[in-house]
C-alpha positions in Angstrom: 44.2 237.0 216.0 42.6 234.2 218.1 44.0 232.3 221.0 43.1 229.1 219.0 45.5 230.2 216.3 48.3 231.0 218.8 47.8 227.6 220.5 48.9 226.0 217.3 52.2 227.9 217.1 55.5 226.6 218.4 55.8 229.5 220.9 52.5 228.6 222.6 52.7 224.9 222.2 51.2 223.1 225.2 49.3 226.1 226.4 45.5 226.1 226.1 43.6 229.0 224.3 42.2 230.0 227.7 45.6 230.2 229.3 47.0 232.1 226.3 44.2 234.7 226.8 45.2 235.1 230.4 48.9 235.6 229.8 48.9 237.9 226.7 48.3 241.0 228.8 51.5 240.1 230.8 53.5 240.3 227.5 52.6 243.9 226.5 51.4 242.6 223.1 50.5 244.8 220.1 49.5 243.9 216.6 50.7 245.8 213.5 49.8 245.4 209.8 52.4 245.9 207.1 52.3 246.0 203.3 54.8 244.2 201.1 58.4 245.6 201.4 57.6 247.7 204.5 60.4 247.7 207.0 59.5 246.1 210.3 62.9 246.5 211.9 65.8 248.6 210.6 69.4 247.4 210.7 71.4 249.3 213.3 68.4 249.7 215.7 68.1 248.1 219.1 64.8 246.3 219.9 63.0 245.0 223.0 60.2 243.2 221.2 60.0 239.9 219.3 57.6 239.4 216.4 55.3 236.5 215.7 53.9 236.3 212.2 50.1 236.1 212.4 49.6 236.3 208.6 51.8 236.6 205.5 55.6 236.3 205.8 58.8 238.3 206.5 62.4 238.3 205.2 65.6 238.9 207.0 67.8 241.1 204.8 71.5 241.7 205.0 72.7 245.0 203.4 76.2 245.5 202.2 78.3 248.7 202.1 78.1 248.8 198.3 74.4 248.8 198.2 73.6 245.2 197.3 71.8 242.9 199.7 70.6 239.3 200.1 68.0 237.3 202.1 69.4 235.8 205.2 66.2 234.3 206.5 62.5 233.9 205.9 59.7 233.5 208.5 56.1 232.5 207.7 52.8 232.4 209.5 53.1 231.2 213.1 56.9 231.7 213.3 58.9 233.9 215.7 61.7 236.3 214.7 64.2 238.7 216.3 64.1 237.0 219.7 67.9 236.7 220.0 68.5 240.4 219.6 65.6 241.5 221.7 67.0 239.4 224.6 70.2 241.5 224.8 69.6 245.1 225.9 71.0 247.8 223.5 72.1 245.1 221.0 72.1 246.6 217.5 70.4 244.6 214.7 72.9 243.7 212.0 70.1 242.9 209.6 66.8 244.5 208.5 63.4 242.8 208.7 61.0 243.4 205.8 57.5 242.3 204.9 57.9 239.7 202.2 54.1 240.2 201.5 51.2 241.9 203.2 51.4 240.7 206.8 50.3 241.1 210.4 52.7 240.9 213.2 52.1 240.3 216.9 54.8 242.0 219.0 55.7 240.9 222.5 58.0 242.4 225.1 61.0 240.0 225.4 61.8 240.8 229.0 58.2 240.0 229.9 58.6 236.7 228.1 61.8 235.8 229.9 60.8 236.9 233.4 57.6 235.2 234.5 54.9 237.2 236.1 54.5 237.5 239.9 52.0 234.6 239.9 54.8 232.4 238.4 52.0 230.7 236.5 52.7 227.4 234.6 51.6 228.7 231.2 54.2 231.5 231.4 56.9 229.0 232.4 55.9 226.8 229.5 56.2 229.9 227.2 59.8 230.5 228.4 60.7 226.9 227.8 59.2 227.0 224.3 61.2 230.2 223.6 64.4 228.4 224.5 63.6 225.5 222.2 62.9 227.8 219.3 66.2 229.6 219.8 68.1 226.3 219.9 66.3 225.1 216.7 67.2 228.3 214.9 70.9 227.8 215.8 70.7 224.4 214.3 69.1 225.9 211.2 71.9 228.5 210.9 74.4 225.6 211.0 72.5 224.0 208.1 72.7 227.1 206.0 76.4 227.3 206.6 76.5 223.7 205.4 74.5 224.6 202.2 76.9 227.4 201.3 80.0 225.5 202.1 80.3 224.1 198.6 82.1 226.2 196.1 79.8 225.1 193.3 76.3 226.3 192.7 75.2 222.7 192.1 76.7 221.6 195.4 74.7 224.3 197.2 71.5 223.4 195.4 71.9 219.7 196.1 72.6 220.4 199.8 69.5 222.7 200.2 67.1 220.5 198.2 68.2 217.4 200.0 67.5 219.0 203.3 64.1 220.2 202.1 63.2 216.6 201.0 64.1 215.4 204.5 62.1 218.1 206.2 59.0 217.4 204.2 59.4 213.7 204.4 59.0 213.4 200.6 60.9 213.9 197.4 58.1 216.3 196.3 57.9 219.6 198.1 57.4 223.3 197.9 60.2 225.7 199.0 59.4 229.1 200.5 61.6 231.1 198.1 61.2 232.4 194.5 64.3 232.2 192.3 65.8 235.5 193.4 65.2 234.7 197.0 66.7 231.2 196.7 69.8 232.7 195.0 70.2 235.2 197.8 69.7 232.5 200.4 72.4 230.4 198.8 74.6 233.4 198.0 74.8 232.7 194.3 74.0 234.6 191.1 70.4 234.1 190.0 71.1 233.6 186.3 73.8 231.1 187.0 71.6 229.3 189.5 68.7 229.1 187.0 71.0 227.7 184.4 72.3 225.1 186.8 68.7 224.1 187.7 67.9 223.7 184.0 70.9 221.5 183.6 70.0 219.3 186.6 66.5 218.9 185.1 67.8 217.9 181.7 70.1 215.4 183.4 67.1 213.9 185.2 68.1 214.8 188.7 65.2 217.0 189.4 61.9 218.3 188.1 60.5 221.6 189.0 57.8 224.2 188.3 58.3 227.6 190.0 59.0 226.7 193.7 57.7 223.2 193.5 60.4 220.5 193.3 60.5 216.8 192.6 63.8 215.0 193.3 64.4 212.1 191.0 66.6 209.1 192.0 
């Protein structure tokens, strides 16, 4: 982990590498490496730390009473997770966080992030502002997912999600962060039925795809 890398993340945006080095000790940071499918946070536990993905990626998993589960969220290198639950003392996690692949996580004490140090330094204040912006953006993202799953049809959900991805990438050609099973879980649909629908959409000339690379055709 380098301060130069952290300076490029949304959490430390506007803070110089030198300033980052100076405030990291205030946040009680620690780094942990995980292998694919390792559990980072268990559902039902209460946490006081947030995680920032230094390498690899993580999945947010919702487990149901009957044993099945689906992916609720996905975070990649440079992204922050679990901040909303770490901000509320004794709040139990309703989801689990698993390593989607081999990864390294930087953990930071949430209370140390919210409450600035005694020096009330400007980098720490900027960090708190960035944290608020990240939380607001994620709430908007959650609303988007609700929009994607609002349609009763699989095609409707796919069209909604792929349209948003095209807008986010600023192009009709893009790569999504999910494999087929993960995408089906994210959209809350059956994988086989979704794959069949994707094939139909390709035959109809609506899309072209290879694995997780998509091209939307007008």
